[in-house]
mmCIF file of the N, C-alpha and C atoms, coordinates in Angstrom:
data_MODEL
# 
_entry.id   MODEL 
# 
loop_
_atom_site.group_PDB 
_atom_site.id 
_atom_site.type_symbol 
_atom_site.label_atom_id 
_atom_site.label_alt_id 
_atom_site.label_comp_id 
_atom_site.label_asym_id 
_atom_site.label_entity_id 
_atom_site.label_seq_id 
_atom_site.pdbx_PDB_ins_code 
_atom_site.Cartn_x 
_atom_site.Cartn_y 
_atom_site.Cartn_z 
_atom_site.occupancy 
_atom_site.B_iso_or_equiv 
_atom_site.pdbx_formal_charge 
_atom_site.auth_seq_id 
_atom_site.auth_comp_id 
_atom_site.auth_asym_id 
_atom_site.auth_atom_id 
_atom_site.pdbx_PDB_model_num 
ATOM 1   N N  . MET A 1 1  ? -80.998  -58.408 -149.759 1.00 0.00 ? 1  MET A N  1 
ATOM 2   C CA . MET A 1 1  ? -82.297  -58.021 -150.181 1.00 0.00 ? 1  MET A CA 1 
ATOM 3   C C  . MET A 1 1  ? -82.908  -57.074 -149.483 1.00 0.00 ? 1  MET A C  1 
ATOM 4   N N  . SER A 1 2  ? -83.723  -56.184 -150.172 1.00 0.00 ? 2  SER A N  1 
ATOM 5   C CA . SER A 1 2  ? -84.278  -54.943 -149.490 1.00 0.00 ? 2  SER A CA 1 
ATOM 6   C C  . SER A 1 2  ? -85.572  -55.505 -148.708 1.00 0.00 ? 2  SER A C  1 
ATOM 7   N N  . LEU A 1 3  ? -85.970  -54.571 -147.884 1.00 0.00 ? 3  LEU A N  1 
ATOM 8   C CA . LEU A 1 3  ? -87.239  -54.890 -147.243 1.00 0.00 ? 3  LEU A CA 1 
ATOM 9   C C  . LEU A 1 3  ? -88.391  -55.039 -148.146 1.00 0.00 ? 3  LEU A C  1 
ATOM 10  N N  . GLN A 1 4  ? -88.523  -54.219 -149.181 1.00 0.00 ? 4  GLN A N  1 
ATOM 11  C CA . GLN A 1 4  ? -89.510  -54.320 -150.160 1.00 0.00 ? 4  GLN A CA 1 
ATOM 12  C C  . GLN A 1 4  ? -89.535  -55.625 -150.890 1.00 0.00 ? 4  GLN A C  1 
ATOM 13  N N  . GLU A 1 5  ? -88.336  -56.047 -151.259 1.00 0.00 ? 5  GLU A N  1 
ATOM 14  C CA . GLU A 1 5  ? -88.193  -57.269 -151.964 1.00 0.00 ? 5  GLU A CA 1 
ATOM 15  C C  . GLU A 1 5  ? -88.520  -58.508 -151.064 1.00 0.00 ? 5  GLU A C  1 
ATOM 16  N N  . LEU A 1 6  ? -88.265  -58.377 -149.872 1.00 0.00 ? 6  LEU A N  1 
ATOM 17  C CA . LEU A 1 6  ? -88.727  -59.382 -148.905 1.00 0.00 ? 6  LEU A CA 1 
ATOM 18  C C  . LEU A 1 6  ? -90.127  -59.393 -148.742 1.00 0.00 ? 6  LEU A C  1 
ATOM 19  N N  . GLN A 1 7  ? -90.914  -58.077 -148.612 1.00 0.00 ? 7  GLN A N  1 
ATOM 20  C CA . GLN A 1 7  ? -92.161  -58.184 -148.596 1.00 0.00 ? 7  GLN A CA 1 
ATOM 21  C C  . GLN A 1 7  ? -92.967  -58.756 -149.756 1.00 0.00 ? 7  GLN A C  1 
ATOM 22  N N  . ASP A 1 8  ? -92.488  -58.470 -150.833 1.00 0.00 ? 8  ASP A N  1 
ATOM 23  C CA . ASP A 1 8  ? -92.891  -58.886 -152.241 1.00 0.00 ? 8  ASP A CA 1 
ATOM 24  C C  . ASP A 1 8  ? -92.844  -60.474 -152.204 1.00 0.00 ? 8  ASP A C  1 
ATOM 25  N N  . LYS A 1 9  ? -91.759  -61.046 -151.705 1.00 0.00 ? 9  LYS A N  1 
ATOM 26  C CA . LYS A 1 9  ? -91.442  -62.457 -151.454 1.00 0.00 ? 9  LYS A CA 1 
ATOM 27  C C  . LYS A 1 9  ? -92.693  -63.051 -150.647 1.00 0.00 ? 9  LYS A C  1 
ATOM 28  N N  . VAL A 1 10 ? -92.862  -62.438 -149.633 1.00 0.00 ? 10 VAL A N  1 
ATOM 29  C CA . VAL A 1 10 ? -93.839  -63.124 -148.638 1.00 0.00 ? 10 VAL A CA 1 
ATOM 30  C C  . VAL A 1 10 ? -95.333  -62.755 -149.127 1.00 0.00 ? 10 VAL A C  1 
ATOM 31  N N  . ASP A 1 11 ? -95.607  -61.792 -149.920 1.00 0.00 ? 11 ASP A N  1 
ATOM 32  C CA . ASP A 1 11 ? -96.948  -61.537 -150.492 1.00 0.00 ? 11 ASP A CA 1 
ATOM 33  C C  . ASP A 1 11 ? -97.008  -62.764 -151.520 1.00 0.00 ? 11 ASP A C  1 
ATOM 34  N N  . GLY A 1 12 ? -95.973  -62.975 -152.208 1.00 0.00 ? 12 GLY A N  1 
ATOM 35  C CA . GLY A 1 12 ? -96.167  -64.031 -153.447 1.00 0.00 ? 12 GLY A CA 1 
ATOM 36  C C  . GLY A 1 12 ? -96.363  -65.443 -152.654 1.00 0.00 ? 12 GLY A C  1 
ATOM 37  N N  . LEU A 1 13 ? -95.765  -65.586 -151.699 1.00 0.00 ? 13 LEU A N  1 
ATOM 38  C CA . LEU A 1 13 ? -95.818  -67.034 -150.957 1.00 0.00 ? 13 LEU A CA 1 
ATOM 39  C C  . LEU A 1 13 ? -97.288  -67.094 -150.244 1.00 0.00 ? 13 LEU A C  1 
ATOM 40  N N  . GLU A 1 14 ? -97.715  -65.967 -149.793 1.00 0.00 ? 14 GLU A N  1 
ATOM 41  C CA . GLU A 1 14 ? -99.091  -66.042 -149.190 1.00 0.00 ? 14 GLU A CA 1 
ATOM 42  C C  . GLU A 1 14 ? -100.111 -66.282 -150.314 1.00 0.00 ? 14 GLU A C  1 
ATOM 43  N N  . CYS A 1 15 ? -99.954  -65.841 -151.380 1.00 0.00 ? 15 CYS A N  1 
ATOM 44  C CA . CYS A 1 15 ? -100.852 -65.905 -152.545 1.00 0.00 ? 15 CYS A CA 1 
ATOM 45  C C  . CYS A 1 15 ? -100.715 -67.368 -152.996 1.00 0.00 ? 15 CYS A C  1 
ATOM 46  N N  . ASP A 1 16 ? -99.557  -67.906 -153.216 1.00 0.00 ? 16 ASP A N  1 
ATOM 47  C CA . ASP A 1 16 ? -99.474  -69.458 -153.466 1.00 0.00 ? 16 ASP A CA 1 
ATOM 48  C C  . ASP A 1 16 ? -100.132 -70.257 -152.545 1.00 0.00 ? 16 ASP A C  1 
ATOM 49  N N  . LEU A 1 17 ? -99.905  -70.011 -151.307 1.00 0.00 ? 17 LEU A N  1 
ATOM 50  C CA . LEU A 1 17 ? -100.467 -70.816 -150.120 1.00 0.00 ? 17 LEU A CA 1 
ATOM 51  C C  . LEU A 1 17 ? -101.936 -70.808 -150.330 1.00 0.00 ? 17 LEU A C  1 
ATOM 52  N N  . ALA A 1 18 ? -102.531 -69.465 -150.357 1.00 0.00 ? 18 ALA A N  1 
ATOM 53  C CA . ALA A 1 18 ? -104.004 -69.414 -150.758 1.00 0.00 ? 18 ALA A CA 1 
ATOM 54  C C  . ALA A 1 18 ? -104.579 -70.080 -151.679 1.00 0.00 ? 18 ALA A C  1 
ATOM 55  N N  . SER A 1 19 ? -103.860 -70.147 -152.927 1.00 0.00 ? 19 SER A N  1 
ATOM 56  C CA . SER A 1 19 ? -104.157 -70.869 -154.082 1.00 0.00 ? 19 SER A CA 1 
ATOM 57  C C  . SER A 1 19 ? -104.273 -72.489 -153.953 1.00 0.00 ? 19 SER A C  1 
ATOM 58  N N  . ALA A 1 20 ? -103.272 -72.883 -153.080 1.00 0.00 ? 20 ALA A N  1 
ATOM 59  C CA . ALA A 1 20 ? -102.928 -74.265 -152.847 1.00 0.00 ? 20 ALA A CA 1 
ATOM 60  C C  . ALA A 1 20 ? -104.042 -74.722 -151.978 1.00 0.00 ? 20 ALA A C  1 
ATOM 61  N N  . VAL A 1 21 ? -104.502 -74.035 -150.885 1.00 0.00 ? 21 VAL A N  1 
ATOM 62  C CA . VAL A 1 21 ? -105.545 -74.408 -149.946 1.00 0.00 ? 21 VAL A CA 1 
ATOM 63  C C  . VAL A 1 21 ? -106.750 -74.427 -150.684 1.00 0.00 ? 21 VAL A C  1 
ATOM 64  N N  . ASP A 1 22 ? -107.127 -73.397 -151.514 1.00 0.00 ? 22 ASP A N  1 
ATOM 65  C CA . ASP A 1 22 ? -108.376 -73.316 -152.299 1.00 0.00 ? 22 ASP A CA 1 
ATOM 66  C C  . ASP A 1 22 ? -108.412 -74.442 -153.120 1.00 0.00 ? 22 ASP A C  1 
ATOM 67  N N  . LEU A 1 23 ? -107.368 -74.847 -153.869 1.00 0.00 ? 23 LEU A N  1 
ATOM 68  C CA . LEU A 1 23 ? -107.481 -76.096 -154.727 1.00 0.00 ? 23 LEU A CA 1 
ATOM 69  C C  . LEU A 1 23 ? -107.613 -77.432 -154.026 1.00 0.00 ? 23 LEU A C  1 
ATOM 70  N N  . MET A 1 24 ? -107.057 -77.425 -152.832 1.00 0.00 ? 24 MET A N  1 
ATOM 71  C CA . MET A 1 24 ? -107.165 -78.724 -151.974 1.00 0.00 ? 24 MET A CA 1 
ATOM 72  C C  . MET A 1 24 ? -108.671 -78.801 -151.477 1.00 0.00 ? 24 MET A C  1 
ATOM 73  N N  . THR A 1 25 ? -109.183 -77.615 -151.165 1.00 0.00 ? 25 THR A N  1 
ATOM 74  C CA . THR A 1 25 ? -110.606 -77.575 -150.517 1.00 0.00 ? 25 THR A CA 1 
ATOM 75  C C  . THR A 1 25 ? -111.544 -78.067 -151.732 1.00 0.00 ? 25 THR A C  1 
ATOM 76  N N  . ARG A 1 26 ? -111.291 -77.397 -152.873 1.00 0.00 ? 26 ARG A N  1 
ATOM 77  C CA . ARG A 1 26 ? -112.193 -77.949 -154.051 1.00 0.00 ? 26 ARG A CA 1 
ATOM 78  C C  . ARG A 1 26 ? -112.134 -79.523 -154.367 1.00 0.00 ? 26 ARG A C  1 
ATOM 79  N N  . VAL A 1 27 ? -110.892 -79.877 -154.118 1.00 0.00 ? 27 VAL A N  1 
ATOM 80  C CA . VAL A 1 27 ? -110.685 -81.378 -154.562 1.00 0.00 ? 27 VAL A CA 1 
ATOM 81  C C  . VAL A 1 27 ? -111.347 -82.220 -153.515 1.00 0.00 ? 27 VAL A C  1 
ATOM 82  N N  . ALA A 1 28 ? -111.283 -81.784 -152.251 1.00 0.00 ? 28 ALA A N  1 
ATOM 83  C CA . ALA A 1 28 ? -111.988 -82.437 -151.079 1.00 0.00 ? 28 ALA A CA 1 
ATOM 84  C C  . ALA A 1 28 ? -113.452 -82.485 -151.235 1.00 0.00 ? 28 ALA A C  1 
ATOM 85  N N  . ARG A 1 29 ? -113.968 -81.405 -151.745 1.00 0.00 ? 29 ARG A N  1 
ATOM 86  C CA . ARG A 1 29 ? -115.406 -81.271 -151.946 1.00 0.00 ? 29 ARG A CA 1 
ATOM 87  C C  . ARG A 1 29 ? -115.930 -82.017 -153.205 1.00 0.00 ? 29 ARG A C  1 
ATOM 88  N N  . GLY A 1 30 ? -114.959 -82.558 -154.004 1.00 0.00 ? 30 GLY A N  1 
ATOM 89  C CA . GLY A 1 30 ? -115.381 -83.169 -155.278 1.00 0.00 ? 30 GLY A CA 1 
ATOM 90  C C  . GLY A 1 30 ? -115.665 -82.112 -156.399 1.00 0.00 ? 30 GLY A C  1 
ATOM 91  N N  . GLU A 1 31 ? -115.226 -80.830 -156.186 1.00 0.00 ? 31 GLU A N  1 
ATOM 92  C CA . GLU A 1 31 ? -115.326 -79.878 -157.313 1.00 0.00 ? 31 GLU A CA 1 
ATOM 93  C C  . GLU A 1 31 ? -114.364 -79.908 -158.253 1.00 0.00 ? 31 GLU A C  1 
ATOM 94  N N  . GLN A 1 32 ? -113.266 -80.463 -157.915 1.00 0.00 ? 32 GLN A N  1 
ATOM 95  C CA . GLN A 1 32 ? -111.970 -80.394 -158.852 1.00 0.00 ? 32 GLN A CA 1 
ATOM 96  C C  . GLN A 1 32 ? -111.417 -81.736 -158.661 1.00 0.00 ? 32 GLN A C  1 
ATOM 97  N N  . THR A 1 33 ? -110.717 -82.297 -159.774 1.00 0.00 ? 33 THR A N  1 
ATOM 98  C CA . THR A 1 33 ? -110.052 -83.544 -159.828 1.00 0.00 ? 33 THR A CA 1 
ATOM 99  C C  . THR A 1 33 ? -108.583 -83.626 -159.139 1.00 0.00 ? 33 THR A C  1 
ATOM 100 N N  . VAL A 1 34 ? -108.321 -84.679 -158.704 1.00 0.00 ? 34 VAL A N  1 
ATOM 101 C CA . VAL A 1 34 ? -106.995 -84.910 -158.164 1.00 0.00 ? 34 VAL A CA 1 
ATOM 102 C C  . VAL A 1 34 ? -105.926 -84.629 -159.300 1.00 0.00 ? 34 VAL A C  1 
ATOM 103 N N  . HIS A 1 35 ? -106.207 -84.934 -160.458 1.00 0.00 ? 35 HIS A N  1 
ATOM 104 C CA . HIS A 1 35 ? -105.305 -84.704 -161.674 1.00 0.00 ? 35 HIS A CA 1 
ATOM 105 C C  . HIS A 1 35 ? -104.982 -83.160 -161.804 1.00 0.00 ? 35 HIS A C  1 
ATOM 106 N N  . ALA A 1 36 ? -106.185 -82.417 -161.662 1.00 0.00 ? 36 ALA A N  1 
ATOM 107 C CA . ALA A 1 36 ? -106.069 -80.883 -161.791 1.00 0.00 ? 36 ALA A CA 1 
ATOM 108 C C  . ALA A 1 36 ? -105.168 -80.432 -160.665 1.00 0.00 ? 36 ALA A C  1 
ATOM 109 N N  . MET A 1 37 ? -105.186 -80.982 -159.486 1.00 0.00 ? 37 MET A N  1 
ATOM 110 C CA . MET A 1 37 ? -104.374 -80.523 -158.402 1.00 0.00 ? 37 MET A CA 1 
ATOM 111 C C  . MET A 1 37 ? -102.911 -80.848 -158.994 1.00 0.00 ? 37 MET A C  1 
ATOM 112 N N  . GLY A 1 38 ? -102.691 -81.923 -159.321 1.00 0.00 ? 38 GLY A N  1 
ATOM 113 C CA . GLY A 1 38 ? -101.408 -82.370 -159.970 1.00 0.00 ? 38 GLY A CA 1 
ATOM 114 C C  . GLY A 1 38 ? -100.826 -81.539 -160.962 1.00 0.00 ? 38 GLY A C  1 
ATOM 115 N N  . GLU A 1 39 ? -101.807 -81.130 -161.996 1.00 0.00 ? 39 GLU A N  1 
ATOM 116 C CA . GLU A 1 39 ? -101.459 -80.085 -162.946 1.00 0.00 ? 39 GLU A CA 1 
ATOM 117 C C  . GLU A 1 39 ? -100.922 -78.691 -162.402 1.00 0.00 ? 39 GLU A C  1 
ATOM 118 N N  . TRP A 1 40 ? -101.687 -78.250 -161.297 1.00 0.00 ? 40 TRP A N  1 
ATOM 119 C CA . TRP A 1 40 ? -101.304 -77.068 -160.714 1.00 0.00 ? 40 TRP A CA 1 
ATOM 120 C C  . TRP A 1 40 ? -100.068 -77.126 -160.104 1.00 0.00 ? 40 TRP A C  1 
ATOM 121 N N  . ILE A 1 41 ? -99.634  -78.296 -159.376 1.00 0.00 ? 41 ILE A N  1 
ATOM 122 C CA . ILE A 1 41 ? -98.382  -78.374 -158.785 1.00 0.00 ? 41 ILE A CA 1 
ATOM 123 C C  . ILE A 1 41 ? -97.269  -78.566 -159.727 1.00 0.00 ? 41 ILE A C  1 
ATOM 124 N N  . SER A 1 42 ? -97.560  -79.294 -160.846 1.00 0.00 ? 42 SER A N  1 
ATOM 125 C CA . SER A 1 42 ? -96.596  -79.588 -161.928 1.00 0.00 ? 42 SER A CA 1 
ATOM 126 C C  . SER A 1 42 ? -96.140  -78.264 -162.613 1.00 0.00 ? 42 SER A C  1 
ATOM 127 N N  . LEU A 1 43 ? -97.096  -77.382 -162.971 1.00 0.00 ? 43 LEU A N  1 
ATOM 128 C CA . LEU A 1 43 ? -97.014  -76.082 -163.600 1.00 0.00 ? 43 LEU A CA 1 
ATOM 129 C C  . LEU A 1 43 ? -96.330  -74.971 -162.571 1.00 0.00 ? 43 LEU A C  1 
ATOM 130 N N  . ASN A 1 44 ? -96.719  -74.960 -161.459 1.00 0.00 ? 44 ASN A N  1 
ATOM 131 C CA . ASN A 1 44 ? -96.319  -73.786 -160.536 1.00 0.00 ? 44 ASN A CA 1 
ATOM 132 C C  . ASN A 1 44 ? -95.143  -74.232 -159.815 1.00 0.00 ? 44 ASN A C  1 
ATOM 133 N N  . TYR A 1 45 ? -94.850  -75.483 -159.431 1.00 0.00 ? 45 TYR A N  1 
ATOM 134 C CA . TYR A 1 45 ? -93.655  -76.122 -158.779 1.00 0.00 ? 45 TYR A CA 1 
ATOM 135 C C  . TYR A 1 45 ? -93.136  -77.309 -159.590 1.00 0.00 ? 45 TYR A C  1 
ATOM 136 N N  . PRO A 1 46 ? -92.550  -77.000 -160.728 1.00 0.00 ? 46 PRO A N  1 
ATOM 137 C CA . PRO A 1 46 ? -92.081  -78.219 -161.488 1.00 0.00 ? 46 PRO A CA 1 
ATOM 138 C C  . PRO A 1 46 ? -90.994  -79.027 -160.797 1.00 0.00 ? 46 PRO A C  1 
ATOM 139 N N  . LYS A 1 47 ? -90.214  -78.414 -159.923 1.00 0.00 ? 47 LYS A N  1 
ATOM 140 C CA . LYS A 1 47 ? -89.289  -79.075 -159.157 1.00 0.00 ? 47 LYS A CA 1 
ATOM 141 C C  . LYS A 1 47 ? -89.825  -80.252 -158.138 1.00 0.00 ? 47 LYS A C  1 
ATOM 142 N N  . TYR A 1 48 ? -91.197  -80.109 -158.018 1.00 0.00 ? 48 TYR A N  1 
ATOM 143 C CA . TYR A 1 48 ? -91.923  -81.097 -157.064 1.00 0.00 ? 48 TYR A CA 1 
ATOM 144 C C  . TYR A 1 48 ? -92.565  -82.076 -157.874 1.00 0.00 ? 48 TYR A C  1 
ATOM 145 N N  . ARG A 1 49 ? -92.797  -81.971 -159.194 1.00 0.00 ? 49 ARG A N  1 
ATOM 146 C CA . ARG A 1 49 ? -93.528  -82.558 -160.094 1.00 0.00 ? 49 ARG A CA 1 
ATOM 147 C C  . ARG A 1 49 ? -93.140  -84.220 -159.832 1.00 0.00 ? 49 ARG A C  1 
ATOM 148 N N  . GLU A 1 50 ? -91.907  -84.635 -159.646 1.00 0.00 ? 50 GLU A N  1 
ATOM 149 C CA . GLU A 1 50 ? -91.511  -85.858 -159.585 1.00 0.00 ? 50 GLU A CA 1 
ATOM 150 C C  . GLU A 1 50 ? -91.912  -86.599 -158.184 1.00 0.00 ? 50 GLU A C  1 
ATOM 151 N N  . ARG A 1 51 ? -92.326  -85.767 -157.310 1.00 0.00 ? 51 ARG A N  1 
ATOM 152 C CA . ARG A 1 51 ? -92.769  -86.248 -156.001 1.00 0.00 ? 51 ARG A CA 1 
ATOM 153 C C  . ARG A 1 51 ? -94.341  -86.788 -156.166 1.00 0.00 ? 51 ARG A C  1 
ATOM 154 N N  . LEU A 1 52 ? -94.969  -86.246 -157.299 1.00 0.00 ? 52 LEU A N  1 
ATOM 155 C CA . LEU A 1 52 ? -96.407  -86.769 -157.418 1.00 0.00 ? 52 LEU A CA 1 
ATOM 156 C C  . LEU A 1 52 ? -96.493  -88.111 -157.951 1.00 0.00 ? 52 LEU A C  1 
ATOM 157 N N  . PRO A 1 53 ? -97.560  -88.785 -157.611 1.00 0.00 ? 53 PRO A N  1 
ATOM 158 C CA . PRO A 1 53 ? -97.846  -90.223 -158.235 1.00 0.00 ? 53 PRO A CA 1 
ATOM 159 C C  . PRO A 1 53 ? -98.087  -89.879 -159.775 1.00 0.00 ? 53 PRO A C  1 
ATOM 160 N N  . GLU A 1 54 ? -97.676  -90.871 -160.386 1.00 0.00 ? 54 GLU A N  1 
ATOM 161 C CA . GLU A 1 54 ? -97.768  -90.703 -161.885 1.00 0.00 ? 54 GLU A CA 1 
ATOM 162 C C  . GLU A 1 54 ? -99.017  -90.396 -162.489 1.00 0.00 ? 54 GLU A C  1 
ATOM 163 N N  . HIS A 1 55 ? -100.194 -90.718 -161.952 1.00 0.00 ? 55 HIS A N  1 
ATOM 164 C CA . HIS A 1 55 ? -101.484 -90.274 -162.471 1.00 0.00 ? 55 HIS A CA 1 
ATOM 165 C C  . HIS A 1 55 ? -101.723 -88.914 -162.208 1.00 0.00 ? 55 HIS A C  1 
ATOM 166 N N  . MET A 1 56 ? -101.122 -88.270 -161.330 1.00 0.00 ? 56 MET A N  1 
ATOM 167 C CA . MET A 1 56 ? -101.297 -86.808 -161.093 1.00 0.00 ? 56 MET A CA 1 
ATOM 168 C C  . MET A 1 56 ? -100.389 -85.860 -161.789 1.00 0.00 ? 56 MET A C  1 
ATOM 169 N N  . ARG A 1 57 ? -99.332  -86.355 -162.533 1.00 0.00 ? 57 ARG A N  1 
ATOM 170 C CA . ARG A 1 57 ? -98.278  -85.405 -163.106 1.00 0.00 ? 57 ARG A CA 1 
ATOM 171 C C  . ARG A 1 57 ? -98.712  -84.856 -164.392 1.00 0.00 ? 57 ARG A C  1 
ATOM 172 N N  . ALA A 1 58 ? -98.596  -83.693 -164.586 1.00 0.00 ? 58 ALA A N  1 
ATOM 173 C CA . ALA A 1 58 ? -98.882  -83.204 -165.816 1.00 0.00 ? 58 ALA A CA 1 
ATOM 174 C C  . ALA A 1 58 ? -97.555  -82.869 -166.598 1.00 0.00 ? 58 ALA A C  1 
ATOM 175 N N  . LEU A 1 59 ? -97.604  -83.023 -167.718 1.00 0.00 ? 59 LEU A N  1 
ATOM 176 C CA . LEU A 1 59 ? -96.403  -82.769 -168.545 1.00 0.00 ? 59 LEU A CA 1 
ATOM 177 C C  . LEU A 1 59 ? -95.870  -81.293 -168.661 1.00 0.00 ? 59 LEU A C  1 
ATOM 178 N N  . PRO A 1 60 ? -94.659  -81.043 -168.424 1.00 0.00 ? 60 PRO A N  1 
ATOM 179 C CA . PRO A 1 60 ? -94.148  -79.664 -168.452 1.00 0.00 ? 60 PRO A CA 1 
ATOM 180 C C  . PRO A 1 60 ? -94.757  -78.908 -169.725 1.00 0.00 ? 60 PRO A C  1 
ATOM 181 N N  . PRO A 1 61 ? -95.042  -77.723 -169.590 1.00 0.00 ? 61 PRO A N  1 
ATOM 182 C CA . PRO A 1 61 ? -95.439  -76.931 -170.936 1.00 0.00 ? 61 PRO A CA 1 
ATOM 183 C C  . PRO A 1 61 ? -94.222  -76.972 -171.884 1.00 0.00 ? 61 PRO A C  1 
ATOM 184 N N  . LYS A 1 62 ? -94.560  -77.131 -173.028 1.00 0.00 ? 62 LYS A N  1 
ATOM 185 C CA . LYS A 1 62 ? -93.726  -76.988 -174.185 1.00 0.00 ? 62 LYS A CA 1 
ATOM 186 C C  . LYS A 1 62 ? -93.408  -75.581 -174.419 1.00 0.00 ? 62 LYS A C  1 
ATOM 187 N N  . ARG A 1 63 ? -92.111  -75.413 -174.544 1.00 0.00 ? 63 ARG A N  1 
ATOM 188 C CA . ARG A 1 63 ? -91.561  -74.034 -174.852 1.00 0.00 ? 63 ARG A CA 1 
ATOM 189 C C  . ARG A 1 63 ? -91.585  -73.802 -176.365 1.00 0.00 ? 63 ARG A C  1 
ATOM 190 N N  . GLU A 1 64 ? -92.082  -72.563 -176.778 1.00 0.00 ? 64 GLU A N  1 
ATOM 191 C CA . GLU A 1 64 ? -92.009  -72.345 -178.237 1.00 0.00 ? 64 GLU A CA 1 
ATOM 192 C C  . GLU A 1 64 ? -90.648  -71.889 -178.629 1.00 0.00 ? 64 GLU A C  1 
ATOM 193 N N  . ARG A 1 65 ? -90.179  -72.135 -179.811 1.00 0.00 ? 65 ARG A N  1 
ATOM 194 C CA . ARG A 1 65 ? -88.908  -71.953 -180.408 1.00 0.00 ? 65 ARG A CA 1 
ATOM 195 C C  . ARG A 1 65 ? -88.920  -70.690 -180.995 1.00 0.00 ? 65 ARG A C  1 
# 
């Protein structure tokens, strides 16, 4: 992996972390629902969806045929 590819990966991870912290902060303030946080996790990190309590899980997006 090139240095540029590694930097792009780091940048993407930093962006995801900032989004997750922002959403968590909004949930803590009551500005966003816990279910919305579950939807964000389900859509952005579907492999972690099963770790969420049932009431927080969003259905995976349907694929168009």
